[in-house]
Each structure stands twice: as structure tokens, then as C-alpha cells.
C-alpha positions in Angstrom: 10.2 4.9 -13.5 8.5 1.5 -14.0 7.9 1.0 -17.7 4.3 2.0 -18.6 2.5 2.9 -21.8 2.1 6.5 -23.1 -1.6 6.0 -22.6 -1.0 5.3 -18.9 1.0 8.6 -18.4 -1.6 10.6 -20.3 -4.5 9.1 -18.4 -2.9 10.0 -15.0 -3.8 13.7 -15.5 -7.4 12.9 -16.5 -10.4 11.5 -14.7 -9.9 7.8 -14.6 -10.9 4.6 -12.7 -8.3 3.4 -10.3 -7.5 -0.4 -10.4 -5.8 -2.0 -7.4 -4.8 -5.6 -6.7 -3.6 -7.3 -3.5 -2.5 -10.9 -3.6 -1.6 -13.0 -0.6 0.9 -15.9 -1.1 0.5 -18.3 1.8 3.3 -20.7 2.7 1.1 -23.7 1.9 1.0 -22.7 -1.8 -2.4 -21.0 -1.8 -2.7 -17.6 -3.5 -5.6 -15.4 -2.3 -6.8 -12.3 -4.0 -7.8 -10.0 -1.2 -10.8 -7.7 -1.3 -9.5 -4.5 0.3 -10.9 -1.1 1.3 -7.7 0.9 1.7 -4.0 1.0 2.6 -0.9 2.4 1.1 2.7 1.5 0.0 5.4 3.8 1.3 8.7 4.0 -0.6 11.6 5.8 1.1 15.1 5.6 -0.3 16.5 7.0 3.0 15.4 4.0 5.0 17.2 0.7 5.3 14.0 -1.1 4.4 12.9 0.9 1.3 9.3 -0.3 0.8 6.6 -0.9 3.5 2.9 -1.5 3.2 -0.4 -1.5 5.0 -3.6 -3.0 3.6 -7.1 -2.8 5.1 -9.4 -5.7 4.4 -13.0 -6.2 5.6 -13.0 -9.9 6.1 -11.8 -11.0 9.6 -11.4 -14.7 8.4 -7.8 -14.0 7.6 -6.8 -13.6 11.2 -4.9 -16.8 12.1 -6.6 -18.6 14.9 -5.3 -22.2 14.7 -1.7 -23.6 14.5 -2.3 -24.5 10.8 -3.5 -20.9 10.1 -0.4 -19.5 11.8 1.9 -21.8 9.9 0.4 -20.7 6.6 0.5 -17.0 7.5 3.9 -16.6 9.1 6.3 -16.1 6.2 3.5 -15.3 3.7 4.0 -12.6 1.1 1.9 -9.8 -0.3 2.1 -8.6 -3.9 0.5 -5.2 -4.4 -0.3 -3.3 -7.6 -2.1 -0.1 -8.6 -3.0 1.1 -12.1 -5.8 2.2 -14.4 -9.0 0.6 -15.5 -9.5 2.1 -19.0 -13.2 1.3 -19.0 -12.9 -0.7 -22.3 -12.3 -4.1 -20.7 -8.6 -3.5 -20.3 -6.4 -2.6 -17.3 -2.8 -1.6 -16.8 -1.5 -2.5 -13.4 1.9 -1.3 -12.0 3.6 -3.4 -9.3 4.2 -1.5 -6.0 6.2 -4.2 -4.3 6.5 -7.7 -2.9 6.3 -7.8 0.9 6.8 -10.2 3.7 3.6 -10.2 5.8 4.7 -9.1 9.2 1.4 -8.5 11.1 -2.4 -9.2 10.9 -4.5 -7.2 13.3 -8.2 -6.6 13.7 -11.6 -7.4 15.3 -12.0 -11.2 15.1 -15.8 -10.9 14.7 -16.5 -7.8 12.6 -13.2 -6.6 11.1 -11.7 -4.7 9.5 -8.3 -6.3 9.5 -5.0 -4.4 8.9 -2.1 -6.2 7.2 1.4 -4.8 7.4 4.5 -5.8 5.6 8.1 -5.0 4.7 9.9 -5.6 1.4 12.2 -8.6 1.0 15.3 -6.8 2.2 13.8 -7.3 5.7 14.3 -11.1 5.2 18.0 -10.5 4.6 18.3 -7.9 7.4 16.7 -10.2 10.0 18.8 -13.2 9.1 21.8 -12.0 11.2 24.9 -14.1 11.2 25.2 -16.8 13.9 28.7 -17.6 12.8 31.4 -15.6 11.0 30.6 -15.3 7.3 33.2 -14.4 4.6 32.7 -13.0 1.1 35.3 -12.2 -1.5 35.7 -11.9 -5.3 33.6 -9.1 -6.8 30.9 -6.7 -5.7 28.1 -8.5 -7.6 29.2 -11.9 -6.5 29.5 -10.9 -2.8 26.1 -9.1 -2.7 24.5 -12.1 -4.4 26.0 -14.4 -1.8 24.7 -12.3 1.0 21.2 -12.1 -0.4 20.8 -15.7 -1.5 22.1 -16.9 1.8 18.7 -15.8 3.1 16.5 -16.1 0.0 18.0 -18.8 -2.2 15.7 -18.1 -5.2 16.1 -14.3 -5.1 16.4 -12.7 -8.5 19.3 -10.2 -8.7 20.0 -7.7 -11.5 23.1 -5.6 -11.7 23.5 -2.5 -13.9 26.9 -1.5 -12.6 30.5 -2.3 -13.8 31.5 -5.0 -11.4 34.5 -4.3 -9.2 36.9 -6.6 -7.3 36.8 -6.5 -3.5 39.0 -7.8 -0.7 38.0 -10.6 1.6 35.4 -9.3 4.1 34.4 -11.4 7.1 31.3 -10.4 9.0 31.1 -11.1 12.7 28.4 -12.9 14.6 25.2 -10.7 15.0 26.2 -8.5 12.1 23.5 -7.2 9.7 23.7 -8.9 6.3 21.6 -6.2 4.6 24.0 -3.4 5.9 26.8 -5.6 4.6 25.2 -5.6 1.1 25.2 -1.8 1.1 28.8 -1.7 2.3 30.0 -4.0 -0.5 27.9 -2.3 -3.2 29.5 1.0 -2.3 32.8 -0.3 -3.7 31.1 0.0 -7.1 29.5 3.3 -6.2 26.2 1.6 -6.0 23.3 0.8 -3.7 21.1 -2.4 -3.4 17.3 -2.5 -3.1 14.3 -4.7 -4.0 12.4 -3.1 -6.9 8.7 -3.1 -7.4 8.8 -6.6 -8.8 10.6 -8.0 -5.8 13.9 -8.4 -7.7 17.0 -7.2 -6.0 18.8 -4.5 -8.0 22.4 -3.3 -7.8 22.5 0.1 -9.4 24.0 3.6 -9.2 21.7 6.5 -8.2 20.9 8.6 -11.3 22.8 11.9 -11.5 20.4 14.8 -11.3 22.7 16.9 -13.5 22.7 14.4 -16.4 19.7 12.1 -16.0 16.7 12.6 -18.3 13.5 13.6 -16.4 11.0 10.7 -16.5 7.9 12.7 -15.6 6.6 16.3 -15.7 4.6 17.7 -12.9 3.3 21.0 -14.2 0.9 23.6 -12.9 -0.9 23.9 -16.2 -4.3 22.9 -17.5 -4.2 19.2 -17.8 -1.2 18.9 -15.5 -0.8 16.8 -12.4 0.6 19.5 -10.1 -1.3 20.3 -6.9 1.2 22.2 -4.6 4.9 22.4 -3.7 7.3 23.7 -1.1 11.1 24.1 -1.0 13.5 24.1 1.9 17.2 24.0 2.7 18.9 22.6 5.8 22.4 21.8 7.0 21.3 19.0 9.3 23.0 15.7 8.5 24.8 17.3 5.5 28.3 16.2 4.7 30.4 17.9 2.0 33.3 15.5 2.2 33.7 11.7 2.6 36.9 9.9 3.4 36.8 6.2 2.5 39.5 4.0 3.8 40.3 0.3 3.3 42.8 -2.0 4.9 42.8 -5.8 4.6 45.4 -7.4 6.9 44.3 -10.9 6.1 45.3 -10.4 2.5 48.4 -8.3 3.4 47.3 -5.3 1.3 48.5 -1.8 2.0 46.0 0.7 3.4 44.2 2.8 0.8 42.0 5.8 1.0 40.2 8.5 -1.0 38.7 11.8 0.0 35.7 13.0 -2.1 34.6 16.6 -1.6 32.1 19.0 -3.0 34.5 20.8 -5.3 31.9 23.0 -7.1 32.6 26.7 -6.2 29.0 27.5 -7.0 27.6 24.9 -4.6 26.2 26.1 -1.2 28.1 23.2 0.4 31.4 23.9 -1.4 34.3 22.2 0.5 36.3 25.0 2.1 33.6 27.7 1.3 31.4 29.5 3.8 29.6 26.2 4.7 32.9 24.9 6.1 34.2 21.4 6.1 32.0 18.7 7.3 33.5 15.3 6.5 32.2 11.8 7.0 34.3 8.7 7.4 33.6 5.2 6.1 35.8 2.1 6.0 35.7 -1.5 5.0 38.2 -4.4 4.5 36.5 -4.9 1.1 38.0 -1.7 -0.2 41.4 -2.8 -1.3 42.1 -0.3 -4.1 42.0 3.5 -4.4 39.3 3.1 -7.1 37.0 1.1 -4.7 37.5 3.8 -2.0 36.7 6.5 -4.6 33.6 4.8 -5.7 32.4 4.4 -2.1 33.3 8.0 -1.2 31.6 9.6 -4.2 28.4 7.5 -3.7 28.3 8.5 0.0 29.0 12.1 -0.9 26.0 12.2 -3.2 23.8 11.1 -0.4 25.5 13.4 2.1 24.9 16.5 0.1 21.3 15.6 -0.9 19.5 16.9 2.3 20.8 20.4 1.7 18.1 21.2 -0.8 14.8 19.5 -0.6 11.2 19.9 -1.8 7.8 18.5 -1.1 5.7 18.1 -4.3 2.0 17.2 -4.2 0.6 15.8 -7.4 -1.9 13.3 -8.7 -0.8 9.7 -7.9 1.7 8.0 -10.2 2.2 4.4 -9.1 5.0 3.9 -11.6 7.4 6.4 -9.8 10.5 5.0 -8.2 13.0 6.6 -5.8 15.9 8.3 -7.6 13.6 9.3 -10.6 14.3 12.8 -11.8 11.2 15.0 -12.2 10.7 18.2 -14.0 8.5 20.5 -12.0 6.8 23.7 -13.3 5.3 25.9 -10.6 2.3 28.2 -10.9 4.6 31.2 -11.5 6.2 29.5 -14.5 9.5 28.7 -12.8 11.0 25.3 -13.5 13.1 22.9 -11.4 14.5 19.5 -11.5 13.9 17.3 -8.4 14.9 13.8 -7.5 12.3 11.6 -5.8 13.4 10.5 -2.4 10.2 9.2 -0.8 6.4 9.0 -1.4 3.3 7.0 -0.5 1.0 5.4 -3.0 -2.6 5.1 -1.8 -4.7 2.0 -2.5 -7.9 3.9 -2.4 -9.3 6.5 -4.8 -8.7 10.2 -4.3 -6.2 12.1 -2.2 -3.0 13.8 -3.0 0.3 12.1 -3.7 3.1 13.8 -1.7 6.6 13.3 -3.0 9.6 14.3 -0.9 12.5 15.2 -3.1 16.1 16.2 -2.7 18.9 17.8 -4.8 16.5 20.3 -6.3 18.1 22.8 -8.7 16.9 25.3 -11.3 16.1 23.7 -14.6 17.9 25.7 -17.2 
């Protein structure tokens, strides 16, 4: 969860004044604070582009009508925040993301105007290779090279133990952002832009060991509204075979099979669920350890859809995908859930639906 004060967390469950901010950074250097009437930021760990946004503004003057307007608008960025106005002259704003402005649409005379954008990973994804591109060295170094090829001033933070990789050459038309994920998997990690617009290389928190960051409780003064729970075998894998072979470096083939080896798990490998393996490979995986890291990371994602939940609570803009939540239902039962996706509104009121996965009983 994005760092916030204890006062902020306590105030979420009470009546409070919502504060929001939308800043537009034009390519000519101007920064415009936009008056807005609505919109939302959607965050979904299951999508290649994790954060997207829409913003509704009343002023149609922002619609680009001249070549100069278009030049200033194409490539512009949005920075969006939501927080609390404490009513004592102070505010606490939480960033929701930095976005590439992708579209401006509305009535040119009366408005309103809708702005839509994607997080900065879209800049990397759209900058497909026009010539073969080779990375080597370590996970962090290779991912950094791929990102800064498209965004030279991108900030990159790694919280993983760096791992060596084999030489990996991407072909013409290949997706550099997919390449970032492939390389990061060699360290058991994923890559994403966080709410500040900084790229992060990190391992998904383990639901079994991570400390819950927020309590959603159906008690007086709690933020719980409603919840549902489901199980599905669609797109569930209980085994992942990762393979690596790098002929250009004359390294021997390596592989590792990661399986759900918990006999109490509904997706136990070889149990009633059966065996449902997935296969991944990369020339960057030149050691058994790299294959094991990649296989275990993919297995964690592959098992996740088996148990899911939909929690509706009062909005918490500081929440991030992967956060572990402690949920207490109206009947007093408790569960741990891991946030997978949610949408933060920019207007006042409304529920805050959180799709979760890997739900389990909280002992």
C-alpha cells in the first residue's frame, strides 16, 4: 500500500471530504491543473498495461484544434491523485498514476470532454523493435535497458536479488514490454509502473507470509460494504515447466518443473484436479535457478484464479495490486485476500469494488 498516515487510514471509515487533483503536463512545458467533474483510475495486475484512466472535464478548450495544439497534446501526460481534505487547511493526496494522454474527446462547443490515458508501460510496449535488439548481463540491467530505450529518464527501482541472464535477442516487431516481463521472471519478479510513475521490479507478496496492509471489516466504523466468493478452474495451471537454451553462448539446455505440491490444495498436482501444466521458455534462462524462479513466479499466477473474491468497501486510493487484505464478513468469519484489480473514482460517493485472488481462511 502506498505510504499514508495513520490519520488517513482512520479517516477513510468516517465521513470526510474527498480531495482530487488532475495535472496535465503538455509537451511544451506547460503544466495545467484541470478542473474535473468525474472519472476513475482502473488498476489491474492481470493486464499488460496495469493502470488506465479516464477524466471528465467541463471545459472544451482543451480539445486540440490547431497543429500547435496537437503538437502540445500528443505525448502529454496526466498525473492523477486522490486523498482527503481534513477541513483544517491541510490535505493528504495519494498518487494514482502517471499516464500518457491517449485521447481527447467531447463537444467542441459545450463539452464535457473525456480524457483517456494509459500508464507509462504503454510507451515501452508501443515502441516495438525496428531492428534486432540484444540484452545480456543481469535481470535489472536488461530490464533497465529495455525501459530506458523508450523512456531515457525513466526511474527504475528494484527490490529483488539480481540474477545473471543469458544473451537475449529480440526480433523485429517484438514487444519490449513483454520482454521486460520475460526477463524479470528469471528473478521470480514482475515489472510495473507504480503510482508515482516509477518502474518497479519486484516479487509479488506471498499471501501466506505477507502482513495484511488493510482491514475491511463488517463492524461499526468499518469500511466493509459487501463481498462474494467464487472458485473456477478456467485458466488455472498447477504446474509450470520453464526451459532455457542459449545456442549463441553454447550453454546446455536447462529446465525446471514447478508444481502445486500442497496435498491440501484444491489444485494439488496429481490430485483430483489433475495435471494442467503450462510451458514457458527463454534464451535468457541459462541456469536451473533462473528456470526455477520463472516457473515458481508463473505458477503463483497460474493458481491464483482458482479462488477469487469481490469485495466492496469504502474507497482507499492508497491500495496497490498484490496488497494482502484482512476481510471480516458480517457473520464474523475472516479471510485473507490479495488485491488483483480495482477502480478508484475521482468523484465523491460510490462503492469501491476490489477483485481479489488467492483467498484463504485467516487462522
